[in-house]
C-alpha positions in Angstrom: 112.8 125.9 95.9 113.8 126.6 99.2 117.4 126.2 100.7 117.8 123.5 103.1 120.4 123.0 105.9 120.9 119.8 107.7 121.4 120.9 111.4 122.0 118.5 114.3 118.4 118.2 115.2 117.1 117.3 111.7 119.7 114.7 111.3 118.6 113.0 114.5 115.2 113.0 113.2 116.4 111.6 109.9 118.1 108.9 111.7 114.9 107.9 113.7 112.8 107.9 110.8 115.3 105.9 108.8 115.3 103.1 111.7 111.5 103.3 111.9 111.5 102.5 107.9 113.9 100.0 108.3 112.2 98.1 111.0 109.1 98.1 108.8 111.2 97.2 105.7 112.2 93.9 107.6 108.7 92.6 107.4 109.1 92.9 103.5 111.8 90.5 102.2 111.6 92.0 98.8 112.6 95.2 100.1 116.7 95.4 99.9 118.0 97.5 102.7 120.8 100.0 101.2 123.4 102.3 102.8 123.4 105.7 101.6 125.7 108.6 102.5 124.4 111.9 103.9 126.6 115.0 104.0 125.9 117.1 107.0 126.6 120.9 106.8 129.3 120.3 109.1 130.9 118.2 106.3 130.8 115.2 108.6 129.9 112.2 106.7 127.6 109.6 108.6 125.8 106.3 107.2 121.8 106.3 107.6 120.2 103.0 106.8 116.7 103.6 104.6 114.6 100.9 102.8 115.5 102.1 99.1 116.8 100.4 96.2 118.0 103.3 94.0 120.5 102.8 90.9 121.6 105.7 89.7 124.2 105.4 86.6 125.7 108.6 86.2 126.8 111.3 88.7 124.4 114.3 88.7 125.5 117.9 89.8 122.8 118.6 92.7 121.7 122.2 93.1 122.5 123.4 96.6 119.2 124.1 97.6 118.1 120.4 97.0 121.0 118.7 98.9 120.1 116.7 101.8 116.3 116.9 101.8 114.4 114.1 103.4 110.7 113.8 103.2 108.6 111.7 105.3 105.4 110.4 103.7 102.9 108.3 105.4 99.8 106.0 104.2 97.8 103.2 105.4 97.0 99.9 103.4 98.2 96.6 102.8 101.9 95.1 102.1 101.2 95.7 98.7 100.7 99.4 99.0 103.9 99.3 100.8 105.3 97.8 97.4 103.9 100.6 95.4 105.1 103.4 97.7 108.9 102.0 98.0 108.8 102.0 94.1 107.8 105.6 94.0 110.1 106.6 96.6 113.1 104.8 94.7 112.0 106.5 91.3 111.5 109.9 92.7 115.0 110.2 94.5 116.5 108.5 91.5 115.0 111.4 89.4 115.6 114.2 92.0 118.9 113.9 93.5 119.4 115.0 96.8 116.0 114.2 97.7 114.9 111.0 99.7 111.5 109.9 100.6 110.8 107.7 103.3 107.2 106.2 103.3 106.0 105.2 106.7 102.9 102.8 107.2 100.5 103.4 109.5 97.9 100.4 109.3 95.5 101.3 112.1 93.9 104.4 113.4 95.5 106.3 110.8 93.9 110.0 111.5 94.5 109.6 115.1 98.1 109.0 114.5 98.3 112.0 112.3 96.9 114.4 115.1 99.2 112.8 117.7 102.3 113.4 115.5 101.1 117.1 114.8 100.6 117.7 118.6 104.4 116.1 119.1 105.4 118.5 116.2 106.2 115.6 114.2 103.9 116.1 111.0 105.0 114.2 108.1 105.9 116.2 104.9 103.5 114.3 102.7 100.3 112.4 103.9 97.7 110.5 102.3 94.4 110.9 103.5 90.7 109.9 102.9 88.0 112.0 101.7 85.5 111.2 104.4 87.6 113.2 107.4 89.1 115.6 105.1 86.5 118.7 105.9 87.5 118.1 109.8 91.3 118.2 109.4 91.3 120.7 106.6 89.2 122.8 109.1 92.0 122.2 111.9 94.8 123.4 109.9 96.2 120.0 109.6 97.0 120.5 105.7 99.0 123.2 103.9 96.6 125.2 101.5 97.7 124.1 98.1 96.1 126.9 95.9 99.3 128.7 95.0 101.0 125.5 93.9 98.0 124.2 91.8 97.9 127.8 90.1 101.5 127.7 89.3 101.6 124.1 87.8 98.1 124.1 86.6 99.3 123.7 82.8 101.6 120.8 83.8 99.0 119.3 86.1 96.6 119.2 83.2 93.6 119.6 85.4 91.2 118.7 82.9 92.2 115.1 83.0 90.7 114.4 86.4 87.5 112.6 87.0 84.6 115.0 87.4 83.9 116.2 90.9 87.5 115.0 92.0 89.3 118.4 92.6 86.5 119.8 94.2 86.1 116.9 96.9 89.4 118.1 98.4 88.6 122.0 98.8 87.2 123.3 101.9 86.1 126.9 103.0 87.2 127.4 106.2 85.0 130.9 106.4 81.7 129.3 105.5 82.3 125.7 106.6 81.6 124.5 103.1 82.9 121.4 101.4 83.5 121.1 97.7 84.5 124.9 97.6 86.9 127.2 98.7 90.6 126.3 98.7 92.4 123.0 97.4 94.1 121.3 100.4 94.5 117.9 98.8 95.1 116.4 95.4 93.3 113.3 94.5 95.3 110.3 93.4 92.9 107.1 93.4 89.5 105.9 94.2 86.3 104.8 93.1 82.7 103.8 93.3 81.3 100.5 95.1 79.6 97.9 92.7 78.6 94.2 92.7 81.2 91.3 92.2 79.7 87.8 91.5 80.9 84.4 91.9 80.6 83.2 88.1 81.4 79.3 88.8 78.2 79.5 91.7 76.2 81.4 88.9 76.9 78.4 86.6 76.3 75.9 89.2 73.0 77.0 89.9 72.2 77.7 86.1 71.8 81.5 86.6 72.4 83.8 83.9 74.0 87.3 84.9 72.1 90.4 83.9 72.8 91.5 80.6 76.1 94.0 79.6 77.1 93.7 83.4 74.0 94.8 84.8 73.8 97.8 82.7 69.9 98.0 82.4 68.9 95.8 85.2 66.3 97.1 88.1 66.3 96.4 91.8 63.2 94.1 91.3 65.4 91.8 88.9 68.3 92.0 91.6 65.9 91.1 94.4 64.5 88.2 92.0 68.3 86.9 91.3 69.1 87.0 95.2 65.9 84.9 96.1 67.2 82.3 93.6 70.6 82.2 95.2 69.8 82.1 98.8 69.7 78.5 100.2 68.6 77.0 103.6 68.8 73.9 105.5 65.7 71.8 107.3 65.8 74.3 110.3 65.6 77.4 108.1 69.3 78.3 108.7 71.1 79.8 105.6 73.4 77.7 104.1 74.1 80.3 101.0 73.2 83.8 100.7 73.1 86.3 98.1 75.2 88.7 99.8 76.2 89.8 103.4 74.2 92.9 104.4 77.0 95.7 104.2 77.3 97.9 107.4 78.4 101.7 107.6 78.4 103.6 104.6 78.1 100.7 102.0 74.3 100.6 102.3 74.3 104.4 100.9 73.6 103.2 97.3 70.5 101.0 98.4 69.1 104.2 100.2 70.1 106.9 97.2 68.9 104.6 94.2 65.5 104.1 96.2 65.0 107.6 96.6 66.2 108.2 100.0 68.6 111.0 101.5 70.9 111.0 104.1 71.6 114.6 104.8 70.8 118.2 103.3 74.1 119.6 103.7 73.0 123.0 102.7 70.3 123.1 105.4 72.7 121.1 107.6 69.6 118.7 108.5 69.1 115.1 108.4 66.6 113.9 106.1 66.1 110.2 106.6 62.7 110.8 108.7 61.3 111.8 105.3 58.6 109.5 103.7 61.0 108.7 100.7 63.9 107.9 103.0 61.8 105.6 105.2 60.4 103.8 102.1 64.2 103.3 100.9 65.4 102.1 104.4 62.6 99.7 104.5 63.7 98.3 101.2 66.9 97.7 102.5 65.8 96.1 105.9 63.7 94.0 104.1 66.6 92.5 102.3 67.2 90.6 105.7 64.3 90.4 107.6 61.6 89.8 105.2 63.2 88.3 102.0 66.0 86.8 104.1 68.3 86.8 101.2 71.2 88.1 103.2 72.4 86.3 106.6 71.2 87.0 109.9 73.5 88.2 112.2 74.6 85.0 113.7 74.8 83.2 110.3 78.4 82.9 108.9 79.6 84.3 112.1 83.5 84.8 112.3 84.1 84.1 108.4 85.5 86.6 105.9 83.5 88.1 103.1 86.2 86.9 101.0 86.2 83.3 102.1 82.6 83.2 101.9 82.9 84.4 98.4 85.4 82.3 97.4 83.8 78.9 98.7 80.4 79.8 97.1 78.6 80.7 100.5 77.9 84.0 99.3 76.8 84.8 95.5 77.9 88.4 95.3 79.7 90.9 97.3 79.3 94.7 97.3 82.6 96.6 97.5 85.3 98.5 95.1 88.0 97.8 92.6 90.4 97.6 96.0 89.2 93.9 95.9 91.0 93.2 92.8 94.3 92.4 94.1 92.8 89.9 96.6 90.8 88.4 93.9 93.4 87.8 91.5 95.7 86.3 94.1 93.2 83.0 93.8 94.1 81.3 90.6 91.3 81.7 87.8 91.0 77.9 88.0 89.8 78.0 91.6 87.5 81.2 91.2 86.1 82.7 88.5 84.6 86.2 89.1 83.3 89.4 87.3 81.6 92.6 88.2 78.0 94.1 87.7 76.6 97.7 87.9 74.2 98.7 90.4 70.7 98.1 89.5 68.0 100.9 89.1 65.4 102.3 90.4 62.4 100.3 88.6 60.1 103.5 89.1 62.5 106.3 88.1 65.3 104.7 86.4 67.9 106.2 88.5 70.8 105.0 90.3 73.6 106.3 92.7 76.6 104.8 94.0 78.9 106.3 96.5 82.2 107.2 95.3 85.3 107.4 97.7 88.6 108.7 96.8 91.8 109.1 98.7 94.2 112.6 98.4 97.5 113.4 99.3 98.4 116.6 101.5 101.4 118.5 102.7 101.4 118.7 106.3 101.1 122.2 107.7 103.9 124.1 108.8 106.3 121.5 107.7 110.0 121.9 106.0 110.7 121.5 102.1 107.0 122.0 100.9 108.6 122.6 97.4 109.9 119.2 97.5 106.8 117.5 98.9 104.4 119.1 96.2 107.2 117.8 93.4 106.5 114.2 95.1 102.9 114.7 95.1 103.0 116.0 91.5 105.2 112.9 90.5 102.3 110.4 91.8 100.0 112.4 89.8 101.9 112.4 86.5 100.6 109.5 83.8 103.3 107.4 84.7 102.7 107.6 88.5 99.2 107.1 87.8 100.2 104.3 85.5 101.8 102.5 88.5 98.8 102.9 90.4 96.7 101.3 87.8 98.7 98.4 87.6 98.6 97.8 91.7 94.8 97.3 90.9 94.1 99.1 94.4 91.8 101.3 92.7 91.0 103.7 89.7 93.6 106.1 89.1 92.3 109.8 89.2 92.9 110.4 85.7 90.6 109.2 83.1 93.1 108.7 80.6 95.1 106.2 82.5 91.8 104.5 84.2 91.3 103.8 80.3 94.6 102.4 79.5 95.6 98.9 79.4 97.6 99.3 82.8 94.1 99.6 84.6 91.9 97.8 82.0 94.1 94.6 82.0 93.0 93.0 78.7 95.1 90.1 79.1 93.3 89.1 82.2 90.0 87.4 82.5 87.4 89.0 82.3 86.8 92.6 81.2 85.6 93.5 84.7 87.4 96.9 85.1 85.5 98.5 82.3 82.1 98.1 84.5 83.8 100.8 87.3 84.7 103.0 84.4 81.3 103.2 83.0 79.7 103.4 86.2 81.3 106.9 86.7 78.1 108.3 85.0 76.1 107.5 88.3 78.9 108.0 91.0 77.6 110.4 93.7 79.5 112.2 96.3 78.6 111.4 99.8 77.2 113.9 102.3 80.6 114.5 103.8 80.5 117.3 106.4 82.5 118.7 109.7 80.7 115.5 111.8 81.3 112.9 109.3 82.4 110.3 112.3 80.0 111.2 115.0 77.0 111.3 112.1 77.7 107.9 111.4 77.7 106.8 115.1 74.4 108.0 115.4 73.3 106.4 112.2 75.1 103.1 112.9 73.5 102.8 116.4 70.0 102.4 115.0 70.9 101.1 111.8 71.8 97.8 113.6 68.6 98.0 115.7 66.6 98.3 112.8 68.3 95.3 110.9 68.7 93.2 113.6 66.6 90.0 113.7 66.4 89.9 117.3 65.5 93.8 117.9 63.5 94.6 114.7 62.9 98.5 115.9 60.4 99.8 113.4 62.0 101.8 110.4 59.8 104.7 111.2 61.0 104.9 114.5 64.7 104.1 113.9 64.8 106.9 111.1 63.2 109.4 113.4 66.0 108.6 116.1 68.5 108.9 113.7 67.3 112.3 112.6 67.0 113.7 116.1 70.4 112.7 116.9 72.1 114.2 113.8 69.9 117.4 114.0 71.6 117.7 117.5 74.6 117.2 116.3 74.6 119.6 113.7 73.3 122.3 116.2 75.5 121.6 119.0 78.8 120.3 117.4 78.7 117.4 119.6 76.8 114.0 120.1 73.5 113.7 122.2 74.5 112.6 125.9 73.1 109.2 125.3 76.0 108.2 123.0 
């Protein structure tokens, strides 16, 4: 462990961080502000307010190297996640006397805020991060190389008890600019794939039977047939009920990959949406709205949330991850019954692919107290810490041993929907993550909208050609073309 001293500058930084934490806590009535004493090196005692609620029943002798350590930890998400992290902070501090953790909520523009803090010399000790922007920030030295820590604690971490590919998803090789290889810069803590939620009440009302075994064996042909039975229109042809809302951004990825398309060849650093297979897959997707009209047009149900539309039966299904569980469970079961379905298979090949997305935890580069920061990350990754994540229901824990436990499976809650996400691990697929992820989706999004908009209807072959040209330019030059 590193020996820490509390300088005047450190104290001022701690005071500012604590004040910010208290301000956030004021929005959360369940958080109790508690005054704790922090002893300075000059042996002057001051009071600092932090949003913690730790009760320690006995006095513990604190090692000198662990006295007065204050860690900052940043995260995004909802107020429910704030409660999760405050609980983590309290328990960690109680079990590690002399170390306090202040979790800071950054609800919007998370990565931009982190880069601004790095430029200002105010990097958090521990930061949550997403898999999609991970390569860019790992390449820009935002995260500390965790290889020495992982090697030291490999047995304690039980590295075999992580879902396949998870550890590799947070590796980056700076020399070759290659994802999923090289050094470990973060550790995965939660995530999952995206699957179908369906409104059981609406299905009963329409006399529709959901596919057997939660859709384990159903195909895209059967999926389309079901969608056609759900969609309903008034006398003017305006949709009054849709099968689902056509997903945007990366959420259309399962359709394209399942139907045989491919976005990017990462090895060749080339876009592959202009191949015949990809064009055919994109056409299937666009036809769901423009030909079959099982999805609302752009002006139908405008301004209404997916949750409200699903709840009232205006949409029969919704494609998303287990992070929808907390929102749905906040609705009384008597008001809305729901369950989950597997993604359907390609009828010709029997294959299916669903994008998986996971969140990681990293240590800010050049921050102090890195040993203590690593202990906090390990604390979140313990079976007990993963159990807290399972109980929140935000996503699947990174450890299969915990994801298969009652904490995530919730056997006392109807219906047994969580198991669908566990079984689907067999066909989870990594996204084509690369250094230019955000820019790549700027290109894709521009022409995707023009292909799927009923007022524009750009031919799919033309749209895919333009996407390919733009992404290939991006890979070659490291920047967007001039017309973006």
